[in-house]
Legacy VTK file of the C-alpha trace (Angstrom):
# vtk DataFile Version 3.0
C-alpha trace
ASCII
DATASET POLYDATA
POINTS 221 float
-8.907 39.998 10.710
-9.170 36.266 11.245
-11.476 35.447 8.124
-9.219 37.761 5.965
-6.266 35.366 7.028
-8.316 32.209 6.154
-9.033 33.632 2.715
-5.024 33.615 1.912
-4.586 30.040 2.654
-4.851 27.739 -0.343
-8.103 26.200 -1.353
-7.077 22.749 -0.884
-6.071 23.288 2.728
-9.296 24.070 3.491
-10.615 20.617 1.775
-11.450 17.195 3.873
-8.207 16.244 3.624
-7.043 15.129 6.858
-3.461 15.462 5.968
-3.851 18.942 4.565
-2.240 21.304 7.513
0.599 18.974 7.743
1.161 18.925 4.154
1.249 22.957 4.250
3.492 23.132 6.910
5.645 20.685 5.426
5.532 22.706 2.432
6.770 25.588 4.536
9.966 23.245 5.624
8.773 21.585 8.443
10.365 18.363 8.754
7.983 17.585 11.945
5.213 17.874 9.934
6.706 15.683 7.210
7.529 13.101 9.628
3.882 12.897 11.225
2.751 11.997 7.591
5.358 9.449 7.323
4.212 7.937 10.388
0.466 8.031 9.257
1.103 6.502 6.053
4.330 4.540 6.318
2.578 1.204 7.412
0.052 1.214 4.398
2.517 2.276 2.102
4.786 -0.790 3.237
1.861 -3.065 2.788
1.178 -2.171 -0.681
4.712 -2.480 -1.796
5.346 -5.727 -0.113
2.375 -7.020 -1.899
3.627 -5.798 -5.554
7.240 -6.716 -4.960
7.063 -9.823 -2.934
10.122 -8.919 -1.061
10.499 -7.218 2.489
13.894 -5.792 1.450
12.548 -4.267 -1.776
9.205 -2.767 -0.157
11.626 -1.196 2.318
13.896 0.096 -0.492
11.368 1.413 -2.412
9.317 3.334 0.258
12.435 4.809 1.258
12.817 6.121 -2.238
9.121 7.148 -2.282
9.282 9.156 0.741
12.392 10.967 -0.201
10.744 11.961 -3.438
7.781 12.865 -1.717
9.788 15.357 0.550
11.582 16.689 -2.582
8.581 17.320 -4.423
6.114 18.303 -1.705
6.555 21.957 -2.866
4.462 21.054 -6.005
1.703 19.245 -4.418
-1.388 21.400 -5.357
-3.958 19.609 -3.403
-5.772 18.189 -6.517
-6.054 14.709 -4.920
-5.675 13.990 -1.273
-2.195 13.576 -0.305
-2.245 9.918 0.499
-3.386 9.418 -3.187
-0.605 11.739 -4.611
2.103 9.489 -2.065
0.740 6.249 -3.479
0.899 7.487 -7.175
4.582 8.162 -6.352
4.862 4.865 -4.655
3.175 3.107 -8.034
5.543 4.633 -10.211
8.405 3.539 -8.199
7.407 0.134 -7.873
7.216 -0.039 -11.788
10.842 1.328 -11.855
11.981 -1.215 -9.526
10.077 -4.171 -11.427
12.027 -2.825 -14.642
15.325 -3.036 -12.861
14.552 -6.237 -11.581
12.981 -7.936 -14.713
15.197 -10.962 -14.583
14.114 -12.384 -11.539
11.364 -15.097 -12.170
7.908 -14.261 -10.557
8.060 -17.651 -9.063
11.449 -17.294 -7.534
9.962 -14.194 -5.624
6.886 -16.023 -4.679
9.174 -18.832 -3.065
11.028 -16.251 -1.238
8.027 -14.528 0.140
6.880 -18.005 1.365
10.115 -18.686 3.102
9.668 -15.410 4.754
6.520 -16.113 6.150
7.686 -19.515 7.408
10.953 -17.944 9.173
8.956 -15.041 10.750
5.956 -16.969 12.071
5.921 -16.883 15.477
3.754 -19.957 16.377
5.578 -22.904 18.279
4.145 -25.012 15.681
6.146 -25.429 13.015
3.653 -27.602 11.130
0.985 -25.066 11.345
3.283 -22.444 10.354
4.402 -24.108 7.197
0.415 -24.665 6.327
-0.507 -20.952 6.962
2.646 -19.881 4.580
1.316 -22.560 1.975
-2.156 -20.845 2.290
-0.745 -17.454 1.952
1.478 -18.406 -0.978
-1.795 -19.551 -2.556
-3.124 -16.488 -2.130
-0.050 -14.487 -3.264
0.181 -16.327 -6.524
-3.779 -16.152 -7.306
-3.160 -12.276 -6.913
-0.218 -11.794 -9.175
-1.879 -14.153 -11.738
-4.833 -11.625 -12.074
-4.993 -9.064 -15.129
-2.706 -6.168 -14.200
-5.532 -3.463 -13.402
-7.092 -5.838 -11.181
-3.915 -6.972 -9.252
-3.470 -3.162 -8.738
-6.724 -2.321 -7.449
-6.795 -5.538 -4.746
-3.289 -4.789 -3.700
-4.317 -0.994 -3.121
-7.564 -1.824 -1.189
-6.396 -4.526 0.736
-2.710 -3.805 1.520
-2.786 -0.057 0.667
-5.844 0.559 2.878
-7.289 2.821 0.093
-11.049 2.846 -0.495
-12.450 2.279 -3.961
-12.867 6.321 -4.749
-9.486 7.034 -3.919
-8.340 4.023 -6.349
-10.063 5.421 -8.981
-8.769 8.897 -8.458
-5.130 7.526 -8.281
-5.478 5.201 -11.665
-7.380 7.847 -13.641
-10.553 5.535 -13.802
-14.253 5.827 -13.817
-15.684 4.541 -10.451
-18.124 2.379 -12.041
-15.534 0.647 -14.390
-13.177 0.460 -11.379
-15.926 -0.961 -9.079
-16.361 -3.617 -12.041
-12.886 -4.656 -11.941
-12.907 -4.948 -8.492
-16.124 -7.133 -8.921
-14.291 -9.474 -11.392
-10.951 -9.580 -9.141
-13.280 -11.082 -6.531
-14.864 -13.531 -8.630
-11.515 -14.926 -9.522
-10.475 -14.762 -5.969
-13.789 -16.070 -4.666
-12.692 -19.224 -3.056
-9.478 -17.287 -1.317
-11.160 -14.028 -0.627
-11.256 -15.061 3.427
-7.669 -15.978 3.191
-6.537 -12.490 1.376
-8.354 -10.734 4.341
-6.467 -12.715 6.503
-3.017 -12.174 4.794
-3.673 -8.418 4.411
-4.730 -8.125 8.069
-2.707 -10.688 10.157
-3.359 -9.042 13.353
-7.357 -9.919 13.142
-6.495 -13.790 13.074
-6.653 -15.420 16.333
-4.646 -12.722 17.833
-1.233 -13.912 16.022
1.392 -11.436 15.334
1.998 -10.253 11.792
4.519 -12.038 9.990
7.597 -9.773 8.542
6.822 -7.207 11.343
5.540 -3.666 10.721
5.661 -4.480 7.041
2.084 -6.541 7.536
0.733 -4.507 10.087
-2.031 -2.679 8.007
-5.789 -2.710 8.344
-8.906 -1.552 6.763
LINES 1 222
221 0 1 2 3 4 5 6 7 8 9 10 11 12 13 14 15 16 17 18 19 20 21 22 23 24 25 26 27 28 29 30 31 32 33 34 35 36 37 38 39 40 41 42 43 44 45 46 47 48 49 50 51 52 53 54 55 56 57 58 59 60 61 62 63 64 65 66 67 68 69 70 71 72 73 74 75 76 77 78 79 80 81 82 83 84 85 86 87 88 89 90 91 92 93 94 95 96 97 98 99 100 101 102 103 104 105 106 107 108 109 110 111 112 113 114 115 116 117 118 119 120 121 122 123 124 125 126 127 128 129 130 131 132 133 134 135 136 137 138 139 140 141 142 143 144 145 146 147 148 149 150 151 152 153 154 155 156 157 158 159 160 161 162 163 164 165 166 167 168 169 170 171 172 173 174 175 176 177 178 179 180 181 182 183 184 185 186 187 188 189 190 191 192 193 194 195 196 197 198 199 200 201 202 203 204 205 206 207 208 209 210 211 212 213 214 215 216 217 218 219 220
């Protein structure tokens, strides 16, 4: 009887996706299950969107829009990719839509706003040190935004979205070998700043300092 019950489950529910059972419950109308999915992925989602949009307010707005869309569309999720990959696919499209709506905002202005936020939210008692860190982080953000579009997206998904290269390849519909080459090329361009990039993506690992921007930057590998 038990094996018969298992055979009736969707094939994707028996996959290696750690979110599969929660997704199945959410598809059955469980808001509690969906809330747990949000709790698992919200930090990485915000980190990716913040890196992409260079605005905490915009990242939160787009993340809420993304999660609302995911809840509405959860019934159409078919398990062909992991739930996280599917969720970040929605987030990527929402970020593109946001950029189109805000196309008149100069990138330099967005970078300056990001730098000001980093200084304002740094809890270091030494304002000169905080300003120096913000300047360093601004250099990293500027370098990432100047990468070719495909390479920038890969870097942002890897460092800020907490996705591995196989998941990113699946999300972007790229051959894994091609993606690895693009990842390598991006790192060649960023080589002098890679350590700073890691520190920016994972500030909680740096000398025990708190993450600027609160939860928006509290993401790890």
